[in-house]
DSSP file (Angstrom, degrees, kcal/mol; ACC not computed):
  #  RESIDUE AA STRUCTURE BP1 BP2  ACC     N-H-->O    O-->H-N    N-H-->O    O-->H-N    TCO  KAPPA ALPHA  PHI   PSI    X-CA   Y-CA   Z-CA
    1    1 A X              0   0    0      0, 0.0     2,-0.6     0, 0.0     0, 0.0   0.000 360.0 360.0 360.0 130.6  -19.5   18.2  -11.0
    2    2 A X        -     0   0    0      1,-0.1     3,-0.1   143,-0.0   142,-0.0  -0.854 360.0-179.4 -98.9 116.7  -17.0   18.5   -8.2
    3    3 A X        -     0   0    0     -2,-0.6     2,-0.3     1,-0.2    -1,-0.1   0.161  64.3 -60.9 -97.7  10.4  -18.1   16.8   -4.8
    4    4 A X  S    S-     0   0    0      3,-0.0    -1,-0.2   140,-0.0     2,-0.2  -0.898  78.0 -30.4 144.5-169.6  -15.0   17.8   -3.0
    5    5 A X        -     0   0    0     -2,-0.3   140,-0.2     1,-0.1    -2,-0.0  -0.536  68.1 -93.8 -84.6 154.5  -11.2   17.4   -3.0
    6    6 A X        -     0   0    0     -2,-0.2     2,-0.5   138,-0.1   138,-0.2  -0.329  34.5-132.6 -57.9 145.9   -9.4   14.3   -4.3
    7    7 A X  E     -A  143   0A   0    136,-2.7   136,-2.6    71,-0.1     2,-0.5  -0.912  23.3-157.1-100.4 121.9   -8.6   11.7   -1.5
    8    8 A X  E     -A  142   0A   0     -2,-0.5    23,-2.6   134,-0.2    24,-1.3  -0.880  10.5-172.7-108.0 124.8   -4.9   10.6   -1.7
    9    9 A X  E     -Ab 141  32A   0    132,-3.0   132,-2.9    -2,-0.5     2,-0.5  -0.967  15.0-146.5-119.9 120.7   -3.7    7.2   -0.3
   10   10 A X  E     -Ab 140  33A   0     22,-2.5    24,-3.3    -2,-0.5     2,-0.5  -0.718  15.4-159.7 -85.6 133.5   -0.1    6.5   -0.3
   11   11 A X  E     +Ab 139  34A   0    128,-2.5   128,-2.6    -2,-0.5     2,-0.3  -0.953  16.9 166.2-120.5 124.6    0.6    2.7   -0.8
   12   12 A X  E     + b   0  35A   0     22,-2.6    24,-2.6    -2,-0.5     2,-0.3  -0.956   5.1 174.4-141.6 155.0    3.9    1.1    0.3
   13   13 A X        +     0   0    0    124,-0.3   114,-2.3    -2,-0.3   115,-0.4  -0.961  54.0  24.2-153.6 157.9    5.1   -2.5    0.7
   14   14 A X        +     0   0    0     23,-2.0   114,-1.9    -2,-0.3    24,-0.2   0.877  56.1 158.7  46.0  56.6    8.2   -4.6    1.5
   15   15 A X    >   -     0   0    0     23,-0.6     3,-1.2    22,-0.5   114,-0.5   0.827  26.2-163.7 -68.7 -35.6   10.2   -1.8    3.3
   16   16 A X  T 3  S-     0   0    0     22,-2.7    24,-0.3     1,-0.3    23,-0.2   0.851  74.2 -46.5  53.4  34.9   12.4   -4.5    5.0
   17   17 A X  T 3  S+     0   0    0     22,-2.6     2,-0.5    21,-0.2    -1,-0.3   0.597 118.2 105.8  87.8   7.3   13.5   -2.0    7.4
   18   18 A X    <   +     0   0    0     -3,-1.2     2,-0.5    21,-0.3    -1,-0.2  -0.977  37.9 179.4-129.8 116.3   14.4    0.9    5.0
   19   19 A X        -     0   0    0     -2,-0.5     2,-0.2    -3,-0.1   109,-0.1  -0.928  20.9-149.5-118.1 107.5   12.3    4.0    4.5
   20   20 A X    >>  -     0   0    0     -2,-0.5     3,-1.9   107,-0.3     4,-0.8  -0.535  17.7-125.0 -74.5 134.7   13.9    6.2    2.1
   21   21 A X  H 3> S+     0   0    0      1,-0.3     4,-1.4    -2,-0.2     5,-0.2   0.744 108.5  67.9 -58.7 -27.2   13.3   10.0    2.5
   22   22 A X  H 3> S+     0   0    0      1,-0.2     4,-2.2     2,-0.2    -1,-0.3   0.886  94.8  57.0 -62.6 -36.8   12.0   10.2   -1.0
   23   23 A X  H <> S+     0   0    0     -3,-1.9     4,-2.4     1,-0.2    -1,-0.2   0.916 102.8  53.6 -57.0 -43.2    8.9    8.2    0.2
   24   24 A X  H  X S+     0   0    0     -4,-0.8     4,-0.8     1,-0.2    -1,-0.2   0.826 110.6  47.2 -62.3 -31.2    8.1   10.7    2.8
   25   25 A X  H  < S+     0   0    0     -4,-1.4     3,-0.2     2,-0.2    -1,-0.2   0.895 110.0  50.1 -73.7 -43.6    8.1   13.4    0.2
   26   26 A X  H  < S+     0   0    0     -4,-2.2    -2,-0.2     1,-0.2    -1,-0.2   0.888 116.4  45.1 -64.3 -39.3    6.0   11.5   -2.3
   27   27 A X  H >< S+     0   0    0     -4,-2.4     3,-2.6    -5,-0.2    -1,-0.2   0.605  80.7 120.8 -83.1 -14.0    3.5   10.9    0.6
   28   28 A X  T 3< S+     0   0    0     -4,-0.8     3,-0.1     1,-0.3    24,-0.1  -0.297  80.4  21.5 -51.2 122.3    3.5   14.3    2.0
   29   29 A X  T 3  S+     0   0    0      1,-0.3    -1,-0.3    22,-0.3   -21,-0.2   0.302  89.0 142.2  95.3 -11.9   -0.1   15.6    1.8
   30   30 A X    <   -     0   0    0     -3,-2.6    -1,-0.3     1,-0.1   -21,-0.2  -0.240  49.3-144.6 -59.0 152.8   -1.6   12.1    1.6
   31   31 A X  S    S+     0   0    0    -23,-2.6    22,-0.5     1,-0.3     2,-0.3   0.682  81.0   1.7 -91.4 -28.8   -4.9   11.6    3.6
   32   32 A X  E     -b    9   0A   0    -24,-1.3   -22,-2.5    20,-0.2     2,-0.4  -0.979  64.4-140.8-160.4 152.2   -4.0    8.0    4.5
   33   33 A X  E     -bc  10  54A   0     20,-2.6    22,-2.6    -2,-0.3     2,-0.5  -0.978   8.1-159.1-124.0 136.7   -1.1    5.4    4.1
   34   34 A X  E     -bc  11  55A   0    -24,-3.3   -22,-2.6    -2,-0.4     2,-0.6  -0.946   2.3-166.2-106.1 126.8   -1.4    1.7    3.4
   35   35 A X  E     -bc  12  56A   0     20,-2.4    22,-1.9    -2,-0.5   -22,-0.2  -0.962   6.7-159.1-114.9 120.7    1.5   -0.5    4.2
   36   36 A X        -     0   0    0    -24,-2.6    70,-0.2    -2,-0.6    71,-0.2  -0.132  50.8 -86.3 -92.3  36.3    1.1   -4.0    2.6
   37   37 A X  S    S+     0   0    0     20,-0.4   -23,-2.0    -2,-0.2   -22,-0.5  -0.039  94.7  88.3  93.4-179.3    3.5   -5.9    5.0
   38   38 A X        +     0   0    0    -24,-0.2   -22,-2.7   -25,-0.2   -23,-0.6   0.936  47.8 160.2  49.3  57.7    7.1   -6.8    5.4
   39   39 A X        -     0   0    0    -24,-0.2   -22,-2.6    18,-0.2   -21,-0.3   0.930  22.0-167.1 -70.9 -50.1    7.7   -3.6    7.3
   40   40 A X        +     0   0    0    -24,-0.3     2,-0.3   -23,-0.1    -1,-0.1   0.116  64.1  42.4  83.6 -27.0   10.8   -4.7    9.0
   41   41 A X    >>  -     0   0    0      1,-0.0     3,-1.2   -23,-0.0     4,-0.6  -0.917  69.8-140.2-155.3 129.4   11.2   -2.0   11.6
   42   42 A X  H 3> S+     0   0    0     -2,-0.3     4,-1.7     1,-0.2     3,-0.2   0.737 100.4  71.3 -64.3 -20.7    8.4   -0.5   13.8
   43   43 A X  H 3> S+     0   0    0      1,-0.2     4,-3.4     2,-0.2    -1,-0.2   0.841  86.8  64.2 -64.5 -28.0   10.0    2.8   13.3
   44   44 A X  H <> S+     0   0    0     -3,-1.2     4,-1.9     1,-0.2    -1,-0.2   0.929 102.0  47.8 -52.6 -51.4    8.9    2.9    9.7
   45   45 A X  H  X S+     0   0    0     -4,-0.6     4,-2.3     2,-0.2    -1,-0.2   0.871 110.6  54.1 -70.8 -31.4    5.2    2.9   10.7
   46   46 A X  H  X S+     0   0    0     -4,-1.7     4,-1.2     1,-0.2    -2,-0.2   0.971 110.0  45.6 -56.1 -51.9    6.0    5.8   13.2
   47   47 A X  H  < S+     0   0    0     -4,-3.4     4,-0.4     1,-0.2    -2,-0.2   0.805 114.5  47.4 -67.3 -23.1    7.6    7.9   10.5
   48   48 A X  H >X S+     0   0    0     -4,-1.9     4,-1.9    -5,-0.2     3,-1.8   0.902 105.5  58.5 -78.2 -34.8    4.8    7.3    8.1
   49   49 A X  H 3< S+     0   0    0     -4,-2.3    -2,-0.2     1,-0.3    -1,-0.2   0.748  98.2  64.2 -60.0 -26.1    2.2    8.0   10.9
   50   50 A X  T 3< S+     0   0    0     -4,-1.2    -1,-0.3    -5,-0.2    -2,-0.2   0.757 107.9  40.5 -65.0 -26.8    3.9   11.5   11.1
   51   51 A X  T <4 S-     0   0    0     -3,-1.8   -22,-0.3     1,-0.4     2,-0.3   0.898 134.1 -30.6 -87.3 -54.3    2.8   12.0    7.6
   52   52 A X  S  < S-     0   0    0     -4,-1.9    -1,-0.4   -24,-0.1   -20,-0.2  -0.971  80.8 -64.4-162.0 162.7   -0.8   10.6    7.8
   53   53 A X        -     0   0    0    -22,-0.5   -20,-2.6    -2,-0.3     2,-0.4  -0.300  55.9-146.5 -58.6 142.8   -2.8    7.9    9.5
   54   54 A X  E     -c   33   0A   0    -22,-0.2     2,-0.4    -9,-0.1   -20,-0.2  -0.882  18.8-168.4-120.5 144.0   -1.4    4.4    8.6
   55   55 A X  E     +c   34   0A   0    -22,-2.6   -20,-2.4    -2,-0.4     2,-0.3  -0.988  23.9 179.6-122.5 135.0   -3.2    1.1    8.2
   56   56 A X  E     -c   35   0A   0     -2,-0.4    15,-0.4   -22,-0.2     2,-0.3  -0.976  18.4-155.2-139.0 147.7   -0.7   -1.8    8.0
   57   57 A X        -     0   0    0    -22,-1.9     2,-0.4    -2,-0.3   -20,-0.4  -0.843  31.4-101.0-117.9 159.8   -0.8   -5.5    7.6
   58   58 A X        -     0   0    0     13,-3.2    29,-0.4    -2,-0.3     2,-0.1  -0.675  35.1-153.2 -83.2 128.0    1.8   -8.2    8.7
   59   59 A X    >   -     0   0    0     -2,-0.4     3,-0.9    28,-0.1   -22,-0.1  -0.411  33.1 -97.5 -91.6 171.2    4.1   -9.7    6.1
   60   60 A X  T 3  S+     0   0    0      1,-0.2   -23,-0.0    -2,-0.1    -1,-0.0   0.826 125.5  45.2 -63.3 -31.2    5.8  -13.0    6.0
   61   61 A X  T 3  S+     0   0    0      1,-0.1     2,-2.5     2,-0.0     3,-0.3   0.564  85.3  98.4 -81.0 -12.6    9.1  -11.5    7.3
   62   62 A X    <   +     0   0    0     -3,-0.9    -1,-0.1     1,-0.2     8,-0.1  -0.384  41.8 131.9 -86.7  68.2    7.3   -9.4   10.1
   63   63 A X        +     0   0    0     -2,-2.5    -1,-0.2     3,-0.0     5,-0.1   0.679  30.9 111.0 -91.7 -21.6    8.0  -12.1   12.8
   64   64 A X  S >  S-     0   0    0     -3,-0.3     3,-2.4     1,-0.1     4,-0.5  -0.159  82.7-111.1 -54.3 142.6    9.3   -9.7   15.6
   65   65 A X  G >  S+     0   0    0      1,-0.3     3,-0.7     2,-0.2     4,-0.4   0.748 114.5  68.8 -53.3 -27.5    7.1   -9.3   18.7
   66   66 A X  G 3  S+     0   0    0      1,-0.2    -1,-0.3     2,-0.1     3,-0.2   0.673 101.2  45.1 -72.6 -11.1    6.4   -5.7   17.6
   67   67 A X  G X  S+     0   0    0     -3,-2.4     3,-2.2     1,-0.1    -1,-0.2   0.509  81.5  96.6-103.4  -5.0    4.4   -6.9   14.6
   68   68 A X  T <  S+     0   0    0     -3,-0.7    -2,-0.1    -4,-0.5    -1,-0.1   0.809  83.5  56.0 -55.0 -31.6    2.3   -9.6   16.3
   69   69 A X  T 3  S+     0   0    0     -4,-0.4     2,-0.4    -3,-0.2    -1,-0.3   0.629  84.6  99.9 -82.7  -4.7   -0.5   -7.1   16.7
   70   70 A X  S <  S-     0   0    0     -3,-2.2   -13,-0.1    -8,-0.1   -12,-0.1  -0.650  77.0-124.0 -72.4 124.9   -0.6   -6.4   12.9
   71   71 A X        -     0   0    0     -2,-0.4   -13,-3.2   -15,-0.4     3,-0.1  -0.211   9.3-128.8 -68.5 163.9   -3.5   -8.3   11.1
   72   72 A X  S    S+     0   0    0      1,-0.3    15,-0.8   -15,-0.2     2,-0.3   0.708  94.8  10.1 -87.7 -26.2   -2.7  -10.6    8.2
   73   73 A X  E     -E   86   0B   0     13,-0.2     2,-0.3   -17,-0.1    -1,-0.3  -0.981  68.3-166.2-149.3 157.3   -5.5   -8.7    6.2
   74   74 A X  E     -E   85   0B   0     11,-2.2    11,-3.2    -2,-0.3     2,-0.4  -0.992   9.7-152.2-146.9 145.1   -7.5   -5.6    6.7
   75   75 A X  E     +E   84   0B   0     -2,-0.3     2,-0.3     9,-0.2     9,-0.2  -0.979  24.8 167.2-119.0 134.6  -10.6   -4.0    5.0
   76   76 A X  E     -E   83   0B   0      7,-2.6     7,-2.8    -2,-0.4     2,-0.4  -0.970  24.3-140.9-140.7 152.2  -11.0   -0.2    5.0
   77   77 A X  E     +E   82   0B   0     -2,-0.3     2,-0.3     5,-0.2     5,-0.2  -0.956  19.9 172.3-113.2 140.0  -13.3    2.4    3.2
   78   78 A X  E >   -E   81   0B   0      3,-2.7     3,-3.3    -2,-0.4   -71,-0.1  -0.935  61.6 -46.0-147.7 124.8  -12.1    5.7    2.1
   79   79 A X  T 3  S-     0   0    0     -2,-0.3    67,-0.1     1,-0.3   -73,-0.0  -0.377 125.9 -22.2  53.2-123.1  -14.3    8.0   -0.1
   80   80 A X  T 3  S+     0   0    0     65,-0.4     2,-0.5    67,-0.2    -1,-0.3   0.116 117.9 101.9-101.8  16.9  -15.7    5.8   -2.7
   81   81 A X  E <   -E   78   0B   0     -3,-3.3    -3,-2.7    62,-0.0     2,-0.7  -0.914  50.5-165.3-108.6 124.4  -13.0    3.0   -2.4
   82   82 A X  E     -E   77   0B   0     -2,-0.5    19,-2.1    -5,-0.2    20,-1.7  -0.924  24.8-164.1-105.8 105.0  -13.7   -0.2   -0.4
   83   83 A X  E     -Ef  76 102B   0     -7,-2.8    -7,-2.6    -2,-0.7     2,-0.5  -0.738  20.4-168.3-105.9 135.6  -10.2   -1.6    0.0
   84   84 A X  E     -Ef  75 103B   0     18,-2.6    20,-3.0    -2,-0.4     2,-0.4  -0.976  17.5-171.0-114.2 124.6   -9.0   -5.1    1.0
   85   85 A X  E     +Ef  74 104B   0    -11,-3.2   -11,-2.2    -2,-0.5     2,-0.3  -0.957  16.9 148.4-121.7 137.0   -5.2   -5.4    1.9
   86   86 A X  E     -E   73   0B   0     18,-2.2    20,-0.4    -2,-0.4   -13,-0.2  -0.937  44.5-126.0-151.4 170.0   -3.0   -8.4    2.5
   87   87 A X  S    S+     0   0    0    -15,-0.8    19,-0.6   -29,-0.4     3,-0.1   0.768  75.0  96.2 -89.8 -22.5    0.6   -9.1    1.9
   88   88 A X  S    S-     0   0    0      1,-0.1    18,-0.3    17,-0.1    20,-0.2   0.375  83.0 -61.7 -65.1-169.0    0.3  -12.3   -0.1
   89   89 A X    >   -     0   0    0      1,-0.1     3,-1.3    18,-0.1    -1,-0.1  -0.311  38.9-121.2 -72.8 155.3    0.3  -13.1   -3.7
   90   90 A X  G >  S+     0   0    0      1,-0.2     3,-1.3    16,-0.1    -1,-0.1   0.708 105.3  79.5 -70.5 -15.5   -2.3  -11.8   -6.1
   91   91 A X  G >  S+     0   0    0      1,-0.3     3,-0.6     2,-0.1    -1,-0.2   0.737  78.9  72.7 -62.8 -13.6   -3.3  -15.4   -6.9
   92   92 A X  G X   +     0   0    0     -3,-1.3     3,-1.8     1,-0.2    -1,-0.3   0.064  60.2 125.9 -92.8  31.0   -5.1  -15.2   -3.7
   93   93 A X  G X   +     0   0    0     -3,-1.3     3,-1.9     1,-0.3    -1,-0.2   0.780  56.3  73.2 -45.6 -38.9   -7.7  -13.0   -5.4
   94   94 A X  G <  S+     0   0    0     -3,-0.6    -1,-0.3     1,-0.3    -2,-0.1   0.572  82.6  69.5 -66.7  -5.9  -10.6  -15.3   -4.4
   95   95 A X  G <   +     0   0    0     -3,-1.8    -1,-0.3     2,-0.1     2,-0.2   0.293  69.0 128.4 -85.7   6.7  -10.3  -14.0   -0.8
   96   96 A X    <   -     0   0    0     -3,-1.9     2,-0.1     1,-0.1     3,-0.1  -0.463  63.3-123.1 -68.0 127.7  -11.6  -10.6   -1.9
   97   97 A X    >   -     0   0    0     -2,-0.2     3,-2.1     1,-0.1    -1,-0.1  -0.407  34.5 -87.4 -67.5 146.3  -14.5   -9.7    0.4
   98   98 A X  T 3  S+     0   0    0      1,-0.3    -1,-0.1    -2,-0.1     3,-0.1  -0.325 114.2  19.0 -55.6 129.3  -17.9   -9.0   -1.2
   99   99 A X  T 3  S+     0   0    0      1,-0.3    -1,-0.3    -3,-0.1   -17,-0.2   0.168  85.1 130.9  90.6 -17.1  -18.1   -5.4   -2.1
  100  100 A X    <   +     0   0    0     -3,-2.1    -1,-0.3     1,-0.1   -17,-0.2  -0.453  29.2 179.9 -68.4 137.2  -14.4   -4.5   -2.1
  101  101 A X        +     0   0    0    -19,-2.1    19,-2.8     1,-0.2     2,-0.4   0.366  66.9  54.6-118.4   2.2  -13.5   -2.6   -5.3
  102  102 A X  E     -fg  83 120B   0    -20,-1.7   -18,-2.6    17,-0.2     2,-0.5  -0.990  62.1-167.4-136.5 130.8   -9.7   -2.2   -4.5
  103  103 A X  E     -fg  84 121B   0     17,-3.3    19,-2.8    -2,-0.4     2,-0.4  -0.981   6.7-171.9-120.4 127.1   -7.2   -5.0   -3.6
  104  104 A X  E     +fg  85 122B   0    -20,-3.0   -18,-2.2    -2,-0.5     2,-0.3  -0.923  16.5 149.5-114.4 126.3   -3.9   -4.0   -2.3
  105  105 A X  E     - g   0 123B   0     17,-2.5    19,-0.6    -2,-0.4    20,-0.3  -0.962  18.4-174.1-152.3 175.1   -1.0   -6.5   -1.7
  106  106 A X        +     0   0    0    -19,-0.6     2,-1.4   -20,-0.4   -16,-0.1  -0.165  43.1 105.2-135.1-132.8    2.8   -6.6   -1.8
  107  107 A X  S    S+     0   0    0      1,-0.2   -18,-0.1   -71,-0.2   -19,-0.1  -0.200  75.0  69.5  79.6 -43.1    5.2   -9.6   -1.4
  108  108 A X  S    S-     0   0    0     -2,-1.4    -1,-0.2   -20,-0.2     3,-0.1   0.693  88.8-138.1 -82.1 -13.8    6.3  -10.0   -5.0
  109  109 A X        +     0   0    0      1,-0.2    17,-0.8    16,-0.1     2,-0.6   0.560  67.7 119.0  66.2  11.5    8.4   -6.7   -5.0
  110  110 A X        -     0   0    0     15,-0.2    15,-0.5    -4,-0.1     2,-0.3  -0.910  65.5-130.2-106.3 123.9    7.0   -6.1   -8.5
  111  111 A X  E     +H  124   0B   0     -2,-0.6     2,-0.3    13,-0.3    13,-0.2  -0.579  37.4 166.7 -70.2 136.7    4.8   -3.0   -9.1
  112  112 A X  E     -H  123   0B   0     11,-2.6    11,-2.9    -2,-0.3     2,-0.4  -0.985  20.9-178.6-155.6 141.3    1.6   -3.8  -10.8
  113  113 A X  E     +H  122   0B   0     -2,-0.3     2,-0.3     9,-0.2     9,-0.2  -0.982  25.1 139.5-135.1 126.3   -1.7   -2.0  -11.4
  114  114 A X  E     -H  121   0B   0      7,-2.5     7,-3.2    -2,-0.4     2,-0.5  -0.959  44.7-113.5-153.9 179.1   -4.6   -3.6  -13.3
  115  115 A X  E     -H  120   0B   0     -2,-0.3     2,-0.6     5,-0.2     5,-0.2  -0.981  16.0-170.0-121.2 125.7   -8.2   -4.0  -13.3
  116  116 A X  E >  S-H  119   0B   0      3,-2.7     3,-0.8    -2,-0.5     2,-0.4  -0.828  74.0 -53.2-115.3  88.8   -9.9   -7.4  -12.7
  117  117 A X  T 3  S-     0   0    0     -2,-0.6     0, 0.0     1,-0.2     0, 0.0  -0.652 120.8 -23.5  71.6-129.7  -13.4   -6.7  -13.6
  118  118 A X  T 3  S+     0   0    0     -2,-0.4     2,-0.5    -3,-0.1    -1,-0.2   0.089 119.0 101.7 -96.2  24.0  -14.5   -3.6  -11.7
  119  119 A X  E <   - H   0 116B   0     -3,-0.8    -3,-2.7   -17,-0.0     2,-0.5  -0.944  65.8-143.0-112.2 125.4  -11.8   -4.2   -8.9
  120  120 A X  E     -gH 102 115B   0    -19,-2.8   -17,-3.3    -2,-0.5     2,-0.5  -0.755  15.6-158.4 -87.0 125.9   -8.6   -2.2   -9.0
  121  121 A X  E     -gH 103 114B   0     -7,-3.2    -7,-2.5    -2,-0.5     2,-0.4  -0.907  11.7-174.1-112.5 133.9   -5.7   -4.4   -8.1
  122  122 A X  E     +gH 104 113B   0    -19,-2.8   -17,-2.5    -2,-0.5     2,-0.4  -0.987  21.2 172.7-126.1 126.5   -2.4   -2.6   -6.8
  123  123 A X  E     -gH 105 112B   0    -11,-2.9   -11,-2.6    -2,-0.4   -17,-0.2  -0.964  14.6-164.1-118.8 110.0    0.9   -3.8   -5.9
  124  124 A X  E     - H   0 111B   0    -19,-0.6   -13,-0.3    -2,-0.4     2,-0.2   0.655  35.8-133.6 -77.7  -5.4    3.2   -0.8   -5.2
  125  125 A X        -     0   0    0    -15,-0.5     2,-0.5   -20,-0.3  -112,-0.3  -0.479  44.3 -35.4  87.8-163.3    6.2   -3.0   -5.5
  126  126 A X  B     -i  136   0C   0    -17,-0.8    11,-2.4     9,-0.6  -112,-0.2  -0.820  40.5-178.7-100.3 130.1    9.1   -2.9   -2.9
  127  127 A X        +     0   0    0   -114,-2.3  -107,-0.3    -2,-0.5  -112,-0.2   0.517  66.3  71.0 -99.1  -9.3   10.2    0.3   -1.3
  128  128 A X  S    S-     0   0    0   -114,-1.9  -112,-0.2  -115,-0.4  -113,-0.1   0.252 101.5 -18.4 -84.6-149.5   13.1   -1.4    0.7
  129  129 A X  S    S-     0   0    0   -114,-0.5    -1,-0.2     1,-0.1  -111,-0.0  -0.280  82.1 -96.7 -60.4 137.7   16.4   -2.8   -0.4
  130  130 A X        -     0   0    0     -3,-0.1     2,-0.4    27,-0.1    -1,-0.1  -0.288  37.5-155.3 -53.3 133.2   16.6   -3.5   -4.1
  131  131 A X    >   -     0   0    0      3,-0.3     3,-1.9   -22,-0.2    -5,-0.1  -0.974  57.4 -43.3-116.4 133.3   15.9   -7.2   -4.9
  132  132 A X  T 3  S-     0   0    0     -2,-0.4    -2,-0.0     1,-0.3     0, 0.0  -0.094 112.3 -40.9  44.1-134.2   17.3   -8.6   -8.1
  133  133 A X  T 3  S+     0   0    0     -3,-0.1    -1,-0.3     2,-0.0     2,-0.2   0.123 100.8 128.1-108.1  23.4   16.7   -6.1  -10.9
  134  134 A X    <   -     0   0    0     -3,-1.9    -3,-0.3     1,-0.1   -24,-0.1  -0.528  64.4-106.2 -75.1 146.1   13.2   -5.1   -9.8
  135  135 A X        -     0   0    0     -2,-0.2    -9,-0.6    -5,-0.1     2,-0.6  -0.294  22.2-123.3 -67.8 159.9   12.5   -1.4   -9.4
  136  136 A X  B     +i  126   0C   0     19,-0.4    19,-3.7   -11,-0.1     2,-0.3  -0.918  52.7 144.6-103.3 119.1   12.2    0.2   -6.0
  137  137 A X  E     - D   0 154A   0    -11,-2.4  -124,-0.3    -2,-0.6     2,-0.2  -0.973  39.9-153.8-157.2 168.2    8.8    1.9   -5.8
  138  138 A X  E     - D   0 153A   0     15,-2.1    15,-2.8    -2,-0.3     2,-0.3  -0.811  21.9-136.0-133.4 176.2    5.7    3.1   -4.1
  139  139 A X  E     -AD  11 152A   0   -128,-2.6  -128,-2.5    13,-0.3     2,-0.3  -0.886   2.0-152.2-130.5 159.8    2.1    3.9   -5.4
  140  140 A X  E     -AD  10 151A   0     11,-1.6    11,-1.6    -2,-0.3     2,-0.5  -0.938  10.2-157.5-131.0 116.1   -0.4    6.7   -4.8
  141  141 A X  E     -AD   9 150A   0   -132,-2.9  -132,-3.0    -2,-0.3     2,-0.5  -0.787   9.1-163.5 -93.5 129.4   -4.1    5.9   -5.2
  142  142 A X  E     -AD   8 149A   0      7,-3.0     7,-2.5    -2,-0.5     2,-0.5  -0.944   3.2-166.1-115.1 129.7   -6.2    9.0   -5.9
  143  143 A X  E     +AD   7 148A   0   -136,-2.6  -136,-2.7    -2,-0.5     2,-0.4  -0.959  10.1 174.9-114.8 131.3  -10.0    8.8   -5.4
  144  144 A X  E >   - D   0 147A   0      3,-2.0     3,-2.2    -2,-0.5     2,-0.3  -0.965  65.7 -43.7-138.5 119.8  -12.1   11.6   -6.9
  145  145 A X  T 3  S-     0   0    0     -2,-0.4   -65,-0.4     1,-0.3  -138,-0.1  -0.431 125.5 -30.1  49.2-112.3  -15.8   11.4   -6.8
  146  146 A X  T 3  S+     0   0    0     -2,-0.3    -1,-0.3    -3,-0.1     2,-0.1   0.542 117.2 105.7-105.3  -4.6  -16.2    7.8   -7.8
  147  147 A X  E <   -D  144   0A   0     -3,-2.2    -3,-2.0   -66,-0.0     2,-0.4  -0.425  49.0-166.4 -73.6 143.0  -13.1    7.6  -10.0
  148  148 A X  E     +D  143   0A   0     -5,-0.2     2,-0.4    -2,-0.1    -5,-0.2  -0.993  12.0 166.8-129.6 138.0   -9.9    5.7   -8.8
  149  149 A X  E     -D  142   0A   0     -7,-2.5    -7,-3.0    -2,-0.4     2,-0.4  -0.993  17.3-150.5-145.1 158.0   -6.6    6.0  -10.4
  150  150 A X  E     -D  141   0A   0     -2,-0.4     2,-0.4    -9,-0.2    -9,-0.2  -0.985   2.9-162.9-131.6 136.1   -3.1    4.9   -9.3
  151  151 A X  E     -D  140   0A   0    -11,-1.6   -11,-1.6    -2,-0.4     2,-0.5  -0.990  13.1-146.4-120.4 126.8    0.4    6.3  -10.0
  152  152 A X  E     -D  139   0A   0     -2,-0.4     2,-0.6   -13,-0.2   -13,-0.3  -0.785  12.1-156.4 -85.4 131.3    3.5    4.2   -9.5
  153  153 A X  E     -D  138   0A   0    -15,-2.8   -15,-2.1    -2,-0.5     2,-0.4  -0.935   5.0-147.5-108.6 114.7    6.6    6.1   -8.4
  154  154 A X  E     -D  137   0A   0     -2,-0.6   -17,-0.3   -17,-0.2     2,-0.2  -0.686  18.5-140.8 -82.0 135.0    9.9    4.7   -9.0
  155  155 A X        -     0   0    0    -19,-3.7   -19,-0.4    -2,-0.4     2,-0.2  -0.590  15.0-109.1 -97.9 150.6   12.4    5.6   -6.4
  156  156 A X              0   0    0     -2,-0.2  -134,-0.1     1,-0.1    -1,-0.1  -0.532 360.0 360.0 -70.6 140.1   16.2    6.5   -6.7
  157  157 A X              0   0    0     -2,-0.2    -1,-0.1   -28,-0.0   -27,-0.1   0.320 360.0 360.0-117.2 360.0   18.5    3.9   -5.4
């Protein structure tokens, strides 16, 4: 039984001042965008907001005055997903608020999607300058009815 259209959330992290045009194309049509920190340039959040509403958290390199208002962590609910987002390491899983069923983080620059119990854990990787030999990537979380799925998109460099 179909209870409506899928809800799409673009997930990005570690842009470090670089927003590739490919990201804007992947996120086009998204219902919301999450930026998991290390934005690097406030213009990136403005460009993403032109696509869809944005929720962002502050990363460890977001020390400029423009980022002081960004929270270190954020909880949000979309469709059937109760999301908790922070920039830090996934080792900090114990900070997950009660009831959250999606954990989003960045920082490691490594894309990762896994399940820990009934919690979907997502790190979109880094969408900014390439670091080491790690891929440059973003993710899209799709929520349809009560199902949640994530696709990682590797970007051209």
